[in-house]
C-alpha positions, 0 to 999 in steps of 0.5 A: 974588776975581773971581766967586767969593767964597771956595776950599779948599785943601791945604797939602802938607809936602814932607818927610812928604808929609803934607796939611791941608785948608782953606777960607777966604773971604780969599786963599790968602795972607792965610789962609796968613799967618793958620796962621803967626801962628798957630803963633807964638802958639801957641809962646807959649801964646796960642792953640789948637793946629790940626792944621796946625802940624805941618806949618807948623813945618817951613817946607817946604810947598807950597799947592794951591788945590783948587777955588773956589767963590762960597758961604756958610760952611756949604756951604763948610765941607761942601765942605771936609770933602768934599775932607778925606773923599775924600783920607782915602779915597784914602790920602793922609797928611791931618792935620786932626782936627776934622770941619770939617762935621757933618750933622744927622742926625750932630749929631742922633745924637751928641746921642742917644748922648751923652745915653744914655751920661750916662744910664746913667753918672748914673741914681743922680744924676739919681733923686736930682736928680728926688726933690729937685727934684720941686715944683721940677719939677713948677712947671716943667712948670706954668708952661711947659706952652704953651711946651713943648707948642709946642716938641714939635708942632714937633718932631714936625712937622719929625721926622714921617717920622723919628717914623712910621719909629721907630714902625714900628720899635718896633712891629715889636720889641715884637709879636715873638714870643719864647719863655718860658724857663720855661715854653716858651709862645710870647708877644710880646715886649711881652706876656711880663712880664705872661704870666710872672706867670700861674699857669701860669708861675709853677707851671713856674718851680719844676720849673726 
C-alpha cells in the first residue's frame, strides 16, 4: 500500500444516501469483500450483524477512501471515530452503531456509571454476599495485602491530578454552609448530622 499501511473509508448508499465509515489495514477491495462475505454469513445465521449490512444488502453503493495513514490499530480506530463524529456533525446519515474508539477517560466514566447503577440496584444482594463471605473476604485481603497496596499506589500515581481535583471538590462540598431545617442554625454540610444531635436542635424539633 505504498508509504501508508491503512485507511479510513466510506460506503455510501446511492438509494438512501446512508453512509458507513470504516477503517482497514487491507486494500479497499479486500475490505469491501469482507463486508459482502459477512452479509452472506449473517443471512445464514453464521455471524453477528454489522451496521454496514443495511447498505451492502441493496447492492447499490459507492466507496470513497477518506484518508490514508501510516499508523497503528489504536490510532486508526481513533481516526475512524473522528470521521464518524464529523459526518454526524455535518448531518450525514451515518449508520455506524458502535463507537470505534473510546478514550480512557470515557471508559473510566462509563465504568463508574455502571458500578454506581449496579450497586444501587443490587445493594441488598451485595450486603448479603459480604455478610455470608466476610471471613473469605478478610482472608483474601490478608493474603494479598501487599499486592493491593502496590496496585493502589500505582493507581494514585497514575491518577494524581484527577485525585487532587476530586479531593478539592469533595472538600469544597463538605465545607458548604447550609441552614438546619429544624433550628435554622448555620452549619457546614460535613457537620450537619452532628449538629442535629445537639440539645438545641433536638429541642427545636418539638416545635415543628
